[in-house]
N, C-alpha and C positions, 0 to 999 in steps of 0.2 A: 120566474120562470124557470122551469128545468132543462138543464144542461147534461150532456154526456162531456163528463172530463176525461181527458187522459191523459195520467201523470207519467211520463218518464221517469225512469228510477224509483216509480211508486212504493215499492215495497221495501226500501231503505227506511231508515230510523224518521225521516221528517216527515218521509211520503205518505206512511200509515198511517200519520196525524193528518194529515191534509186529506187523506183520503175519509175518514172517518169524518172528519170536517164536514166535506163535501157530501156525505151522503146523510148525514143530518139535518143538510140545509137541503134537503127531498132532490139533489142532483142523481146522474148516474156517474158512477166510475169503474173506468178501466185503466188495469197499469200495464205497463211494460218495462221488465228489469230483466236483465241476462244473471241477478242472482250470483253476482261474483263472489268467489273463496274468501275475499278479504273482509268482506262484509259481512255475509252470509253464512260462512264456515263450511261445512259439507254438508247443506242442507239444500234438498232440490225442489221445495216450495215453499211459498210466499208465505208464511208463518207469521202472523200477526196482524194481517187482513182481515177487517170483516168478510164473510160469504157472501156478503151481495157485490163486493170488487170482484168485475172480470177479470183475469189474469193473462197476460199473453207473455211468455218466457223467450227472451230473444236481446238483440243487441242494439242499442239506439243507430247504429254504422248501419244493419241490415236493412236494406228497402224491402225486402218481400214482409220482414216481421213488423216493421213501422208502417205500412201498408193496412197492414189485418189490424193494429191498434188503433188505426186513425180512422177504420171505420167508421162513420156514424159519428165521429167526434165533431162536437161544437166548441170545445175552447180545451187549450192545453197548458198543463202547469209541467214546465219542462227542468226536472232537478236529474238528471241524468248524468253521472259525473266521477270523475276519479277527485278525491277529495285528499289531500293531507300537503302542506308546504314544502315540508322537509322533503318527505318522498320524489314531490314532483324534480325536486332538481336533479335528479339522477337517471328517474323513470322518465325523461322527457318524451320522448314518443310515443309511448302509453297515454299519458297526460295531454300532449295536442291532441293524438287520436282520439281518444272516447271524448273529451269535451271541446274540443273546436270541430275537426271534422264532423261528429256526432251531431252538433248543433246543424252543423252545415248539410248535412244528409236529412235532418228532421224536416230544414224548411228548405231545400230541394223538392220533397214531397209534398207540403204545404202549398207550392207556389200553386200545384194543379187538385189539392185537396184543402183549400182554406177553411180555417175557422174563425169563430169570431175576435176571440180572443188566446195570445201567449202571452203565461207569465214562467219570467225565467227564472229560476235561483243565481244570484251572482251574490257575492261576498266583500265584505268589511276589507280583506286582503288585497282590495285593487287602491285602498288609499296610500301601501303605504304606511310611511308613519303618519301618524294620525294630525290634526292641529292642534299647534301650540301657541302660544302667546309670551313673550319676551318679558323679561320684569318689568319694562315701560308699561306692560299693558297693550303692546303692539303683536298683531295677529300673526301668525307666521304658518304659512302651508308648503313651503317648499322646502323643508325639514327630512335631508336624506341620510341615513345613519351609515357613519363608517365604523368602522372593524379596531377597536381599542388596540392601541399600538404597547400597550404594558398594562400590567395585573392593578397599577394604581390609577387608571386613569379611569371617569367615573362612567357608569354604564348609559345614564341620559343623556341628552344628544344637548352641546349649549352652541349659546348665540357665539357672536365672531368677539367679543368682549371677553369668552370664558364662562357665563353665567350661564346656569342652569335654566333652561326652558321648561314652560310650565303644561304637561297634557290638557288641552280643553276638547269639549264635545265638538265631535268631526262632522259637519254637514254634508249634502248629497253635492252641493256648488265645489268643492277641494276638488281640485285636480287629482288625478290618478298618478300614482307614484307605483309602477309595477315592481315590486321586490322578486319575487318568485315566480317560477313556470305556472304553479298555481294561479294568482293572482293574475298575469297575461292571458290566459286560458280563459279563467273566470269574466274577466273584460270583454274579451272575443265574446263569447255568450250574448254577455249583454249587448256588446254592440252589433251583434248580428239581428238580434231580436229586435231593436229597437229602429233597425236600416229598415230589414225586409216586411217586416208586419205593414208598416203603412204603405209601403210600393207596393202590395198587393191586397191592399183595400181589409187588412187584419187590424185591429188591436194590439200593443204591444206595453209589459209590463215588466219595470225591472225590479227586484227586490234585493237589497247586498243585505244578509243575515248576517249578524255580529255569532258568539258561540251561545247556539241552541245547545242544550240539555234536558235530560228526563227521561224516566224510565225507557227503555227498549232502546237505549242506544248499543253500540257495537264493541263489547266491553272486550274481545279479543283483538281488535284493529289499533297496533300502536301509531297508527296517524291519523285517529278518527279524532274527536272533541277532546281537550282538557280533561272535562273534569270525566268523560269515562275511562281515560288512560289513569288518571287518578283513581277510581272507582278500581279497576282491575287490579293495580299495584295493592291498595288494601286491600281487597279482597282476600290478596295470595299473601298477605299477613308482609306484605313489602311498604316501603316508605315510597310517597310519590316522588318523583325525581323531577326538579323543576331547571330547566336551565338560567341564564344568567344567574341574578340575583334574587329573583321572586319577585321583585317589585314593580314589574312591570303590570301595567292597569288593562284590563279589559271589561266587557260589558257581557255578563251571559243570560242568557232571554231561556225562557222556556216554552221546549216545543210544542206546548198548545198555545203559548202565544205567537209562536212563529206560524200557526197553522192559521191563525187568527188572519193574520196580514194576509196568507192566500188566499182567502174567503173574500175578504175586503179586495184585494186587488181581479179579483175573480170578476166581483160582483157593481163594485162601483162605478157610477157614471164617471167621477172625475179621475179614475186611475188612468187609464190608457195614455200613453206618453211618457208617463211617470216613470221616475227613479226613487226609488224610498228605502233608506235605512231601517232595519227589522231591530231592535235592539230593546233592553227592558227602561233604559235609561239611566241605569244605576252602574258606576263601576267599583271594581274592586282589585285589589294586588291578586296574583296569581298567589303568593304564598297563603294570605287569607283564606282564599278560596280551599285551598287543598287542606287547611288546619281546620276550617266547617266542617267540610267535609270528613276530615276522620273521626271528629266529634258526632257528627251526624251517624256516622257507621259504627260508633260504638267501638272505633280501634285508635284511638289517641297516638298520634306517633308524629315526630316532626319528620316534616320532608326533606330531603336530599337535594342540597342545591348543589348543582354542579358547577357553577360558575365558569360555563362556557357559552356561547351563542351558537345559534345554529345559523349558517348562512341562508337569506331569505325570510327569517323574521323580524317582527318590528317589534320594538320597545312598547309604545304607548298607542291605542286606538279606543275611543269613547266614544258611542253614540251619538250623534243628536238626533232626535226622533221626532222633533216638533213639526218637521213636515207630514208624515204619515198621520202623525194625532189630526192635525187642523185638515187637513186633506182629506183622509178617508174615514177620521172618527178611532183610530187603532189607538186603543186602552190595554196596557201589560197590566194583567191579573194575578201573577201569579207570585206570591212571595216568595223571597231567596230559600229564607228558612223551611217554608212550607215545600218547598220542590227541592231542596235537599234531602229531607226527612223521606220526601216519596221515593225517590233514587233509590237512598239506604236501604230503603225496605224493600224494595225490588229487585238490586245487584243484592242482596242476602239470600235472595232465593235461586241464582244464576249461576252458573259454571263461565269460568273464564280464566283462558291462560293469558300470563303476565309475558307481552313479547315487547316490552318497553326493551330491556337489554340488547336483543337482537337488533331492533331497530337503529337503537346509539349504533351501536357496532358499525354498523350498513353507512352511518351519516357518515362516522369517524374514519372508515375505511376509503372513503371517497373527498375527504380531508373538507366538509360541510359541515365538522364542529371544529370552533377556532374559542 
């Protein structure tokens, strides 16, 4: 059945891939996007979108723009958000306004103009520290990160006996541990969706996204995905800059697999009411990823290890994707080496401003790096 799908924030990195995937499924697609400079640079057009996509330029907090975008829509993908853990810790009003008030305005309009289903982009950041096991094999979901008292202290969390805890795949049942303003705002987006949809006869689905990467990322946004930040540095002849010791573990998922998850969330009959992790199911250290990318880009360069942590960052978070695999049939398809090669090929043709040092100075000036 053909739907008219509104994608808020649809001119962004993930939104463009979701729009393309929806068109390939035969749906009509409309995008609402404010084209903010931090993400889109000085472009005034929604570049990279298929010409069959209808574009409404406007802010998700603008009721008039929302009403225009919602007209005739039967499903909504809600991607519109400010994205950046570090920046969220000082641009508090902006993040809460766009992410939470923007979602509230969306649902205020949906009360009188309901759709069949709303799929919201949540984030792995809401877990805080992921799931751990202690050396005796006991599961620990209550790990809270504490600042190191001295440079000799370990980066990894310890149990009560001083033994290192072992990171484990994090399932959806782990309780949230909101360590940043960004994480808090994403959790509010998720809960607003799952609370208000059933109250007004709509279906709600939340996707908790891990670290998405691929061609089309915003290379000049120093608060975007870590692979885009590394790529921008390497492209400008600078080493990737890594906070802490580089041994923190993450799951990197290709944007095409993220788009696949959104299609399943939009169409699958089992999806409504569900919360699903979206990752690749494989984890790597941040240092390893930096080295693999430098090789793929033909710019072998050892990363610069900062030895300092950003307030709000987590140490380890690894995706358990068994729920979305079993319930919705999700299957990550993109091999990581192949995905890095694609990204490197695309980056080689781009221009990118390296704004990482400026972003770091901004955080340091506010005491958010220690």
